[in-house]
ZAMARGU-4260 file (C-alpha; in steps of 0.2 Angstrom, whole numbers, plus 5000, padded with zeros to 4 digits):
<rodrens>
0) 4839/5227/5089 | 4829/5230/5072 | 4819/5245/5081 | 4837/5252/5087 | 4845/5252/5071
5) 4830/5259/5058 | 4823/5272/5073 | 4841/5282/5069 | 4849/5277/5050 | 4828/5282/5044
10) 4823/5297/5058 | 4805/5299/5066 | 4797/5306/5049 | 4804/5290/5042 | 4804/5276/5054
15) 4784/5284/5056 | 4780/5279/5038 | 4788/5262/5039 | 4779/5259/5054 | 4762/5264/5046
20) 4766/5254/5028 | 4775/5240/5043 | 4757/5243/5056 | 4744/5239/5042 | 4754/5223/5035
25) 4755/5216/5053 | 4737/5219/5056 | 4732/5211/5038 | 4744/5198/5041 | 4738/5193/5058
30) 4720/5195/5050 | 4723/5182/5042 | 4732/5172/5049 | 4719/5174/5066 | 4704/5165/5052
35) 4709/5146/5056 | 4726/5146/5063 | 4715/5144/5084 | 4703/5133/5076 | 4716/5122/5068
40) 4727/5121/5083 | 4709/5115/5092 | 4706/5101/5079 | 4721/5093/5075 | 4727/5091/5094
45) 4711/5084/5100 | 4709/5074/5079 | 4714/5053/5081 | 4723/5054/5062 | 4727/5075/5061
50) 4733/5069/5041 | 4722/5072/5034 | 4713/5091/5043 | 4733/5095/5040 | 4729/5096/5022
55) 4712/5103/5021 | 4720/5116/5033 | 4734/5119/5020 | 4724/5122/5007 | 4709/5132/5013
60) 4728/5147/5017 | 4732/5145/5004 | 4717/5153/4993 | 4718/5161/5008 | 4735/5170/5005
65) 4730/5172/4989 | 4717/5182/4990 | 4725/5193/5004 | 4739/5198/4994 | 4725/5204/4981
70) 4719/5214/4992 | 4733/5221/4999 | 4736/5227/4978 | 4721/5234/4977 | 4718/5243/4994
75) 4737/5250/4993 | 4734/5268/4984 | 4717/5272/4996 | 4722/5265/5014 | 4735/5278/5008
80) 4725/5290/5007 | 4716/5289/5020 | 4730/5291/5032 | 4735/5308/5022 | 4749/5299/5019
85) 4752/5295/4998 | 4769/5290/5002 | 4764/5272/5008 | 4754/5264/4992 | 4772/5261/4988
90) 4780/5253/5002 | 4764/5244/5006 | 4767/5239/4986 | 4781/5233/4994 | 4772/5222/5006
95) 4760/5213/4997 | 4771/5196/4997 | 4773/5196/5014 | 4756/5190/5017 | 4754/5175/5008
100) 4770/5169/5015 | 4765/5177/5034 | 4747/5166/5029 | 4758/5148/5024 | 4771/5152/5035
105) 4759/5152/5050 | 4750/5135/5043 | 4765/5124/5045 | 4765/5131/5065 | 4748/5125/5071
110) 4749/5112/5064 | 4764/5110/5072 | 4759/5114/5089 | 4742/5105/5088 | 4755/5090/5083
115) 4760/5094/5103 | 4780/5095/5092 | 4785/5109/5105 | 4802/5114/5101 | 4801/5111/5084
120) 4790/5124/5085 | 4801/5139/5088 | 4814/5137/5081 | 4807/5145/5064 | 4803/5157/5073
125) 4821/5160/5082 | 4825/5162/5064 | 4815/5176/5058 | 4822/5187/5070 | 4838/5181/5063
130) 4834/5182/5048 | 4822/5200/5049 | 4839/5210/5055 | 4851/5202/5041 | 4844/5207/5028
135) 4837/5223/5036 | 4852/5230/5039 | 4862/5223/5021 | 4847/5229/5012 | 4845/5248/5020
140) 4863/5249/5021 | 4865/5246/5000 | 4856/5261/5003 | 4836/5256/4999 | 4831/5264/5015
145) 4812/5262/5019 | 4809/5251/5005 | 4825/5238/5011 | 4818/5237/5027 | 4800/5232/5020
150) 4809/5220/5009 | 4819/5213/5025 | 4800/5209/5031 | 4797/5201/5019 | 4813/5189/5016
155) 4811/5186/5037 | 4793/5178/5030 | 4802/5169/5016 | 4815/5162/5028 | 4801/5159/5042
160) 4790/5148/5027 | 4807/5139/5019 | 4812/5136/5041 | 4794/5129/5042 | 4798/5114/5029
165) 4811/5106/5037 | 4802/5102/5052 | 4783/5098/5046 | 4779/5098/5026 | 4760/5095/5027
170) 4752/5086/5009 | 4742/5098/4998 | 4736/5085/4984 | 4726/5076/4982 | 4710/5084/4990
175) 4708/5074/5009 | 4689/5071/5014 | 4691/5082/5032 | 4677/5092/5027 | 4683/5111/5029
180) 4667/5118/5034 | 4673/5111/5051 | 4686/5122/5053 | 4677/5135/5045 | 4663/5130/5061
185) 4674/5132/5072 | 4687/5148/5065 | 4672/5160/5064 | 4671/5165/5083 | 4689/5165/5086
190) 4694/5176/5070 | 4680/5188/5074 | 4688/5189/5093 | 4705/5189/5083 | 4699/5204/5071
195) 4694/5215/5085 | 4706/5212/5097 | 4722/5217/5082 | 4710/5231/5075 | 4712/5237/5093
200) 4731/5234/5095 | 4733/5246/5080 | 4720/5256/5080 | 4730/5268/5091 | 4743/5272/5077
205) 4734/5276/5063 | 4723/5286/5070 | 4735/5300/5078 | 4740/5303/5057 | 4720/5302/5050
210) 4720/5314/5064 | 4731/5328/5055 | 4747/5323/5070 | 4764/5321/5059 | 4773/5307/5052
215) 4784/5311/5067 | 4773/5304/5080 | 4769/5289/5073 | 4787/5287/5072 | 4788/5286/5093
220) 4773/5278/5096 | 4781/5267/5082 | 4795/5268/5093 | 4785/5265/5112 | 4773/5250/5102
225) 4791/5241/5098 | 4800/5240/5116 | 4784/5239/5124 | 4781/5220/5109 | 4790/5208/5125
230) 4771/5203/5133 | 4764/5203/5116 | 4776/5192/5110 | 4776/5178/5126 | 4759/5177/5122
235) 4761/5176/5105 | 4773/5159/5109 | 4761/5153/5126 | 4743/5155/5120 | 4747/5142/5106
240) 4755/5130/5116 | 4740/5131/5130 | 4725/5128/5118 | 4735/5113/5111 | 4735/5107/5129
245) 4720/5112/5136 | 4712/5102/5119 | 4721/5088/5123 | 4717/5088/5138 | 4698/5091/5137
250) 4698/5076/5123 | 4701/5065/5135 | 4692/5071/5149 | 4705/5077/5161 | 4696/5094/5169
255) 4705/5098/5184 | 4721/5099/5176 | 4712/5110/5163 | 4707/5120/5177 | 4724/5120/5188
260) 4731/5123/5173 | 4723/5140/5168 | 4728/5146/5186 | 4743/5142/5183 | 4743/5151/5164
265) 4735/5167/5173 | 4748/5168/5186 | 4762/5168/5176 | 4751/5182/5169 | 4751/5191/5186
270) 4769/5189/5189 | 4775/5200/5174 | 4766/5212/5185 | 4782/5220/5192 | 4793/5219/5174
275) 4781/5229/5167 | 4783/5242/5180 | 4800/5241/5182 | 4800/5245/5160 | 4787/5260/5164
280) 4798/5267/5176 | 4815/5268/5168 | 4806/5271/5153 | 4814/5289/5151 | 4831/5282/5152
285) 4827/5265/5139 | 4823/5275/5127 | 4836/5289/5121 | 4849/5269/5126 | 4842/5261/5113
290) 4834/5273/5100 | 4845/5292/5107 | 4839/5309/5110 | 4826/5312/5095 | 4812/5300/5103
295) 4814/5308/5118 | 4794/5309/5117 | 4796/5288/5118 | 4798/5289/5136 | 4780/5295/5143
300) 4770/5282/5127 | 4781/5266/5132 | 4777/5271/5152 | 4758/5270/5149 | 4760/5257/5134
305) 4770/5243/5143 | 4756/5241/5159 | 4744/5241/5144 | 4750/5223/5138 | 4752/5212/5153
310) 4737/5215/5156 | 4730/5211/5137 | 4742/5195/5140 | 4728/5192/5152 | 4716/5194/5141
315) 4724/5182/5128 | 4727/5168/5139 | 4710/5169/5144 | 4705/5170/5126 | 4711/5154/5123
320) 4702/5144/5139 | 4686/5149/5132 | 4688/5140/5115 | 4696/5125/5122 | 4680/5125/5131
325) 4670/5129/5114 | 4666/5144/5124 | 4676/5157/5109 | 4659/5166/5108 | 4662/5176/5126
330) 4678/5181/5119 | 4667/5191/5105 | 4656/5201/5115 | 4673/5206/5126 | 4684/5210/5109
335) 4669/5219/5099 | 4669/5233/5116 | 4685/5235/5117 | 4689/5240/5100 | 4669/5250/5099
340) 4679/5260/5115 | 4696/5263/5109 | 4688/5270/5093 | 4678/5285/5103 | 4691/5286/5115
345) 4705/5291/5100 | 4690/5301/5093 | 4690/5313/5108 | 4706/5311/5119 | 4719/5310/5103
350) 4714/5329/5097 | 4719/5338/5113 | 4730/5323/5121 | 4739/5320/5103 | 4749/5305/5106
355) 4748/5304/5122 | 4732/5299/5123 | 4730/5290/5114 | 4743/5276/5122 | 4731/5279/5139
360) 4715/5278/5131 | 4724/5259/5123 | 4730/5254/5142 | 4716/5258/5151 | 4705/5247/5139
365) 4716/5232/5139 | 4719/5234/5159 | 4699/5237/5160 | 4697/5219/5146 | 4709/5209/5158
370) 4699/5213/5173 | 4686/5206/5163 | 4692/5195/5157 | 4697/5187/5170 | 4678/5187/5177
375) 4672/5177/5165 | 4687/5166/5167 | 4679/5164/5184 | 4660/5163/5182 | 4661/5152/5166
380) 4675/5139/5167 | 4678/5141/5183 | 4695/5147/5185 | 4697/5161/5200 | 4718/5173/5197
385) 4726/5166/5212 | 4724/5181/5224 | 4740/5177/5234 | 4747/5181/5218 | 4741/5195/5218
390) 4745/5204/5231 | 4763/5197/5229 | 4762/5204/5212 | 4756/5222/5216 | 4767/5221/5230
395) 4782/5219/5224 | 4776/5233/5206 | 4770/5247/5220 | 4792/5244/5228 | 4799/5240/5208
400) 4791/5257/5200 | 4800/5267/5211 | 4814/5259/5213 | 4816/5261/5195 | 4812/5281/5196
405) 4819/5288/5210 | 4838/5278/5205 | 4842/5291/5187 | 4853/5278/5178 | 4861/5281/5159
410) 4873/5269/5146 | 4881/5254/5156 | 4875/5259/5172 | 4856/5259/5168 | 4859/5240/5160
415) 4867/5236/5178 | 4850/5245/5186 | 4836/5233/5177 | 4848/5218/5180 | 4850/5222/5198
420) 4829/5228/5200 | 4825/5209/5189 | 4835/5199/5200 | 4826/5209/5217 | 4810/5205/5208
425) 4812/5187/5208 | 4819/5187/5228 | 4808/5197/5231 | 4795/5182/5223 | 4808/5169/5235
430) 4805/5179/5249 | 4785/5180/5251 | 4784/5162/5246 | 4779/5162/5227 | 4787/5147/5223
435) 4782/5129/5225 | 4793/5116/5228 | 4790/5109/5213 | 4794/5125/5207 | 4810/5127/5215
440) 4813/5109/5212 | 4813/5112/5193 | 4824/5125/5190 | 4837/5118/5201 | 4838/5102/5189
445) 4838/5115/5174 | 4851/5124/5181 | 4861/5107/5184 | 4859/5102/5164 | 4864/5121/5159
450) 4880/5121/5171 | 4881/5101/5163 | 4885/5105/5145 | 4892/5123/5147 | 4905/5110/5157
</rodrens>
């Protein structure tokens, strides 16, 4: 909804400029957050008394947040010059406080997840999304344009931090006796893997302008990235919970349960394939509905990127399993080549094929990375993807893509079309025997609870 509003208010050039600034801040913020987040979740989940760990973690996050904000202010102008967009300097300076707020908010989230409070950690994330939409609309309508959108994102990070403080308040003073070195040793390999993946996920957008394409191309590409973000949002929500649970199970010596949960997590990722096929097949229609006719070039980009983002979920799940099994170094060995190949691919294909070349490079490497990640999971963790789920997902995905491309629809009829295809995917999985009796029983109980509450 936010993207649909901003593309119409800012146009391709303005939205491209905003996407560049926001993309840089998302990368910088994600890098700062990833320095300690997964290590924090793992250590707190394994600790008998999480209090001392939480205090040390909070103090380290505060230092990291201050350093990140200082770096943003220092590098705002050089980054704008490298991307050949001098207008970026002002917006990057407006964004400077956002990494500090984001790092502190995600420190609280990691602590909640590590202690198993999964429901509580979800609330501030939802509050953030609502606050972001409301603040952006109010500020942009107030005449602040791109600056209003930037300030809306910063304000949403502040609201998220306040929301987390309602659920958990780790002590900052006095310092605990938990050694910071333990967190550093746990975080280092995880950080580099997350850094390489964060760079991989943003280098395509930055390369478009750095290689001389107009800012409007970045606008089209940024819009496609926003529509393909749903699998990534699932990974961000799901993988920390998976890491906490796997770490707790390993602490308790339940290794068979660890392998079973890993296999189930991969099965969930495979189950997302038909939904990606649906979006890919209807990409042009979806773009026209959400962004309008001015963003028609976004359609082919979305068709390519959405497939890669589902593959990226598999990579994230595998990385979490490797971290829980004390094999985080393997994730670095996969992430580093992906980044190197992405740089080479963008330098080769963007000058020839523009934004579509960038999308194909990104999606192709994500699919390749997912296949290699599954090989690592099988070789080192003894976790193999369920073959029956893979076969069903491929078969249903092919049928769904054909249905989405063969059935033209627009406006309200597009919503009807997508809803019917989604229902068809669920029915197809059920008829092919994908769901277990336990899953069916759980779903029936869930429906009964919802109906009783509604009544």
